C-alpha positions in Angstrom: -9.9 -33.8 21.2 -11.7 -32.4 18.2 -13.8 -29.3 18.7 -16.8 -28.9 16.3 -18.2 -25.6 14.9 -20.3 -24.6 12.0 -17.6 -22.4 10.4 -14.0 -21.8 11.2 -12.5 -18.4 10.1 -8.7 -18.3 9.8 -7.4 -14.8 10.2 -9.2 -12.2 12.4 -8.0 -9.0 10.8 -10.2 -6.6 8.8 -12.0 -9.2 6.7 -11.9 -12.1 9.1 -13.2 -10.2 12.1 -16.1 -8.9 9.9 -16.9 -12.5 8.7 -17.0 -13.7 12.4 -19.4 -10.9 13.3 -21.8 -11.5 10.4 -21.7 -15.3 10.9 -22.4 -15.0 14.7 -25.2 -12.5 14.2 -27.0 -15.2 12.1 -26.7 -17.7 14.8 -23.9 -19.6 13.2 -21.5 -21.3 15.6 -18.2 -19.7 14.4 -14.6 -19.9 15.6 -12.1 -17.3 14.5 -8.4 -18.1 14.8 -5.8 -15.4 14.8 -2.0 -16.2 15.0 -1.2 -12.8 16.5 -3.1 -10.5 18.9 -6.6 -9.1 18.2 -6.0 -6.5 16.8 -2.3 -6.6 15.9 0.3 -4.6 14.1 1.9 -7.3 11.9 -0.4 -7.3 8.8 -2.6 -4.9 6.9 -5.2 -3.7 9.4 -3.3 -1.3 11.7 -1.9 2.2 11.8 -4.9 4.1 13.2 -6.8 4.9 10.0 -7.9 3.7 6.6 -9.5 5.8 3.9 -13.1 5.1 2.9 -14.4 6.8 -0.3 -17.1 6.6 -2.9 -15.3 8.4 -5.7 -13.7 5.1 -6.7 -11.1 5.9 -9.4 -10.1 2.3 -9.6 -13.4 1.3 -11.3 -17.0 2.3 -10.9 -18.0 -1.3 -10.3 -16.7 -0.9 -6.7 -19.2 1.8 -5.8 -22.2 -0.4 -4.9 -20.0 -2.6 -2.6 -18.6 0.4 -0.8 -22.1 1.9 -0.4 -23.1 -1.4 1.3 -19.9 -1.1 3.4 -21.0 2.4 4.6 -24.4 1.0 5.7 -22.7 -1.9 7.6 -20.1 0.4 9.3 -22.9 2.6 10.6 -24.9 -0.4 11.8 -21.8 -1.7 13.6 -21.3 1.7 15.3 -25.0 1.5 16.5 -24.6 -2.1 17.7 -21.3 -1.5 19.6 -21.4 2.2 20.6 -18.0 2.8 19.0 -17.2 5.7 16.6 -15.6 4.1 13.6 -16.4 6.1 10.4 -15.4 9.7 10.3 -16.6 11.8 7.4 -14.2 14.5 6.2 -14.8 14.5 2.4 -12.3 13.0 0.0 -10.1 14.6 -2.6 -8.5 13.2 -5.8 -5.9 15.5 -7.4 -3.7 14.9 -10.4 -2.0 16.5 -13.4 -4.3 17.2 -16.3 -3.0 14.2 -18.2 -3.4 11.8 -15.2 -6.0 9.1 -14.9 -6.9 9.6 -11.2 -9.5 12.4 -11.4 -11.0 11.1 -14.6 -11.6 7.7 -12.9 -13.1 9.3 -9.9 -15.4 11.5 -12.0 -16.6 8.4 -14.0 -17.4 6.6 -10.7 -19.4 9.6 -9.5 -21.2 10.1 -12.7 -22.1 6.5 -13.2 -23.6 6.3 -9.7 -25.0 9.7 -9.3 -22.7 10.8 -6.5 -22.4 14.4 -5.4 -19.0 15.8 -6.4 -17.2 19.0 -7.4 -14.4 19.4 -9.9 -11.9 22.3 -9.5 -8.4 23.4 -10.3 -5.5 22.8 -7.9 -5.5 26.5 -7.2 -9.2 26.4 -6.1 -8.6 23.3 -4.0 -5.7 25.0 -2.2 -7.8 28.0 -1.5 -10.7 26.0 -0.2 -8.6 23.7 2.0 -5.5 25.7 3.2 -3.6 22.6 4.3 -3.4 21.6 0.6 -0.6 22.9 -1.7 -0.9 20.9 -4.9 0.3 22.5 -8.1 -2.1 25.1 -9.3 -2.6 23.6 -12.7 -3.7 20.2 -11.3 -7.2 18.9 -11.7 -9.1 17.9 -8.5 -12.3 16.3 -7.5 -14.0 16.6 -4.1 -16.6 14.1 -2.9 -18.3 14.9 0.4 -19.0 11.4 1.7 -15.4 10.3 1.9 -13.5 10.0 5.2 -11.6 7.4 7.2 -12.2 4.4 9.4 -10.5 3.8 12.8 -9.1 0.5 11.6 -8.0 -1.1 14.9 -11.2 0.0 16.7 -13.2 -1.5 13.7 -11.5 -4.9 14.1 -12.2 -4.8 17.8 -15.8 -3.8 17.3 -16.4 -6.7 14.9 -14.8 -9.2 17.3 -16.9 -7.8 20.2 -20.0 -8.1 18.0 -19.1 -11.7 17.2 -18.6 -12.7 20.8 -21.7 -10.9 22.0 -23.7 -13.0 19.5 -22.1 -16.3 20.8 -19.1 -16.5 18.5 -15.7 -17.7 19.7 -12.3 -16.0 18.8 -8.9 -17.4 19.7 -5.8 -15.2 19.5 -2.2 -16.3 19.5 -3.0 -19.6 17.8 -1.3 -20.7 14.6 -2.9 -22.8 11.9 -0.6 -25.6 10.8 -2.7 -27.3 8.3 -6.3 -27.8 7.0 -8.2 -30.2 4.8 -11.6 -30.3 3.2 -13.8 -33.1 2.0 -17.4 -33.6 1.1 -18.4 -33.9 4.8 -16.6 -30.7 6.0 -13.3 -29.3 6.9 -10.6 -30.1 9.5 -8.2 -27.4 10.8 -5.1 -28.3 12.7 -3.4 -25.6 14.9 -0.7 -25.5 17.5 -3.4 -25.8 20.2 -5.9 -28.3 18.8 -8.0 -29.8 16.0 -11.3 -28.3 14.8 -14.0 -29.7 12.6 -16.5 -27.6 10.8 -19.0 -27.5 7.9 -17.0 -24.8 6.1 -13.9 -22.8 6.3 -13.1 -19.1 5.6 -9.4 -18.3 4.8 -8.8 -14.6 5.5 -5.2 -14.8 6.3 -4.0 -11.7 4.5 -0.3 -11.8 3.6 -0.1 -15.4 4.9 -2.8 -16.6 2.4 -0.3 -18.4 0.1 1.1 -20.3 3.0 -2.3 -21.8 3.7 -3.4 -22.0 0.0 -0.4 -22.8 -2.2 -2.6 -22.6 -5.3 -2.5 -18.8 -4.8 1.3 -18.6 -4.5 2.4 -15.9 -7.0 -1.2 -14.7 -7.4 -1.4 -12.9 -4.0 2.0 -11.3 -3.2 2.8 -9.5 0.1 4.4 -6.1 -0.4 6.1 -3.9 2.3 4.3 -0.6 2.9 5.4 2.3 5.1 3.2 4.9 6.7 4.4 8.2 8.1 3.1 10.9 10.5 4.5 14.4 10.2 3.7 17.4 12.4 2.8 20.6 10.6 5.2 23.3 11.8 2.7 26.1 11.6 -1.1 26.3 11.5 -1.8 22.7 12.6 -5.5 23.8 12.7 -5.5 23.5 8.9 -5.1 19.8 9.2 -8.0 18.9 11.5 -10.8 16.5 10.5 -13.2 19.3 9.8 -10.8 21.2 7.6 -8.6 18.6 5.8 -10.3 15.9 3.6 -8.6 12.6 3.1 -6.9 12.5 -0.2 -5.4 10.4 -3.1 -3.0 12.4 -5.3 -0.9 11.6 -8.3 2.5 13.1 -8.9 3.9 14.2 -12.3 5.8 10.9 -12.5 2.6 8.8 -11.9 3.3 7.9 -8.3 0.1 7.9 -6.1 0.0 9.0 -2.6 -2.7 9.1 0.1 -3.2 10.8 3.4 -5.4 11.8 6.3 -6.0 14.7 8.7 -4.6 14.7 12.2 -6.3 12.0 14.3 -5.3 9.8 17.2 -1.5 10.3 16.7 0.4 13.6 16.4 0.7 14.8 12.8 -0.7 14.2 9.3 -0.6 10.6 8.1 0.6 9.9 4.6 1.6 6.9 2.5 2.9 6.1 -1.0 0.9 3.4 -2.9 3.3 0.4 -3.3 6.0 2.4 -1.6 9.4 1.1 -2.7 7.9 -1.9 -4.6 9.4 -4.5 -2.2 7.9 -7.9 -2.3 8.4 -9.6 1.1 8.0 -12.7 3.1 5.3 -11.7 5.7 7.4 -12.9 8.6 10.4 -10.8 7.6 9.4 -7.2 7.0 12.1 -4.6 7.6 11.5 -1.8 10.0 11.1 1.8 8.6 14.3 3.7 7.7 15.5 7.0 6.3 14.9 5.9 2.7 11.2 5.3 3.6 11.0 8.7 5.3 12.5 10.5 2.2 10.0 8.8 -0.1 7.1 10.1 2.0 8.6 13.6 2.4 8.6 14.0 -1.4 4.8 14.2 -1.2 4.9 16.9 1.5 7.3 19.0 -0.4 5.3 18.8 -3.7 1.7 18.8 -2.5 1.5 19.7 1.2 4.4 21.9 2.1 2.6 23.3 5.2 2.8 19.8 6.7 6.5 19.3 6.0 7.5 19.4 9.7 9.1 17.0 12.2 8.6 13.3 11.8 6.3 11.9 14.5 6.3 8.3 13.5 6.9 5.7 10.8 5.2 2.3 10.7 5.3 -0.7 8.3 2.3 -2.7 7.1 1.7 -4.9 4.1 -0.3 -4.9 0.9 -1.2 -8.3 -0.5 -1.4 -7.7 -4.2 -3.3 -9.6 -6.9 -2.0 -9.3 -10.5 -4.9 -7.0 -11.5 -5.2 -5.3 -8.2 -8.8 -6.6 -7.8 -9.9 -8.7 -4.8 -10.3 -12.4 -4.5 -13.6 -13.2 -2.7 -14.9 -16.6 -3.7 -15.4 -20.3 -2.9 -12.7 -22.6 -4.1 -13.3 -24.7 -7.2 -14.0 -28.3 -6.2 -13.9 -27.3 -2.6 -17.0 -25.3 -2.3 -17.0 -25.5 1.5 -13.8 -23.4 1.5 -14.1 -19.6 1.0 -11.1 -17.3 0.4 -10.7 -13.6 0.9 -7.4 -12.3 -0.3 -5.5 -10.0 -2.7 -7.0 -6.7 -1.4 -4.1 -4.9 -3.0 -3.9 -1.9 -0.6 -7.5 -0.7 -1.1 -9.6 -3.3 0.7 -10.1 -2.3 4.4 -12.9 0.2 3.6 -14.9 -2.8 2.2 -14.4 -5.1 5.2 -17.9 -4.7 6.7 -19.4 -5.7 3.3 -16.9 -8.3 2.4 -17.5 -9.9 5.8 -21.2 -10.1 4.9 -20.3 -11.7 1.6 -18.0 -14.2 3.2 -20.8 -15.2 5.6 -23.2 -15.7 2.7 -20.7 -17.9 0.8 -19.8 -19.9 3.9 -23.4 -20.7 4.8 -25.3 -20.5 1.5 -22.6 -21.0 -1.1 -23.7 -17.8 -2.8 -24.2 -14.1 -2.2 -26.3 -11.3 -3.7 -23.5 -8.7 -3.0 -21.5 -7.6 -6.1 -18.4 -9.7 -5.8 -18.7 -11.7 -9.0 -15.7 -9.9 -10.5 -13.5 -11.2 -7.6 -13.5 -14.9 -8.7 -10.6 -17.0 -7.7 -10.5 -18.6 -11.2 -10.5 -15.5 -13.3 -7.7 -15.3 -15.9 -5.5 -12.9 -14.0 -5.3 -15.3 -11.0 -5.1 -18.5 -13.0 -2.1 -17.3 -15.1 -0.2 -15.6 -12.2 
C-alpha cells in the first residue's frame, strides 16, 4: 500500500526535525522518517549541547541567518514550554597572528553587534575559569550561548506532531525516485508518495544522493567532559562563557560550561581528521582523550581534572566548509540539507524554515543563496 503525503522528510535530526515542525505548522501534511531513535546518538545532533554565537568568525554572511535562528529558537521555546537556548556570552581567543578574533570582530562590526576586545590576561581576570596565554587576543560577545541539542530535536518533533505532522522512527529508507508528478520513497516498512522530498540525512546523505559522494564527507569527532578539581563554581553557566579558541599551531577548540552532565565539555574541531563510514565509527579511546586534554593544559588548566565522559559524533564536511541547502538541479521537488561541517546545529531552527519554503514554494527569502548545491566547490569535489 502506498501512503500519500505532501512532503516526506528523510532524517529527523537537527535539520530534519526543524523542517518537519515548520512544514506542519503551515498545514502541510508531512512525514518525517528517521532510521534511528528520535533523538539518537549516532549522528551529529547529540551530546547535550551545541554552541550558538553571533560573532561568526567563519564569515559575516552567516550572521543574518543565525539572528533568524535565535528568533525561531525563542519561538519554539514559547510554543513547547521547553528551555532550549541558554545565554552565557561567547568568547573567541587566539594568538595575535591568528585569524579567529579578526574574523569574529569583522562579523560584529559588519552587523553592529555588541562586543568587547581584550587581552588574554584581561579575559582570564574577568572569567577565572579561563587560563589562556596572557598575550592572546580575545573577543567577548554577550549574546552567545548554547542549545540543549537533544531537547531541541524533541521540541521540533513535538511541535510537528502537535500540528498534525507524522514522524516515524526506526524506519530505514532503501530508495527514492522523483519525477514531474512527485516523489516516491521506499523504506523497510512501506512505500510513500509525496509532492516533494527533503533529504536531511546528515552523514548518510551520500548514500541517498550519490551525486554528493566526495562532496559531503563524514568525519569522526569526539567530545569530552572533564571535572574541574577545584573551584567548580568558576565553570557554571553564569560565570563561564562558551568559547572557541585557537592554539599556537592553528588547532581550534570549543567548549561549554558545566551543564546537564558532570564537568566542562570540550571538543577539537576536526579532531584527529578521520574520514569515516557513518555506520562504522570507533568508540572513544585514550588518544582522543589526550588530544582534548591538550586544550585544558594550555588554556583551561583549572578544568584539567578527572575525565567524566567521552562521546563520538560526526561532522559532515563540505569542501569549503559551507552548508548545502538547495533544491536539486533538474529535480526541483527534491531539497537537500547537508555539509554542515561542524557548525550547523545552531542554525537548525532557521534552516528548517528555509527547507519548508523550498519544499513548498521552491524558493525562500532566507539568506541561503551561498549554499547552492551546484556551486564550484561542490561540483568539483
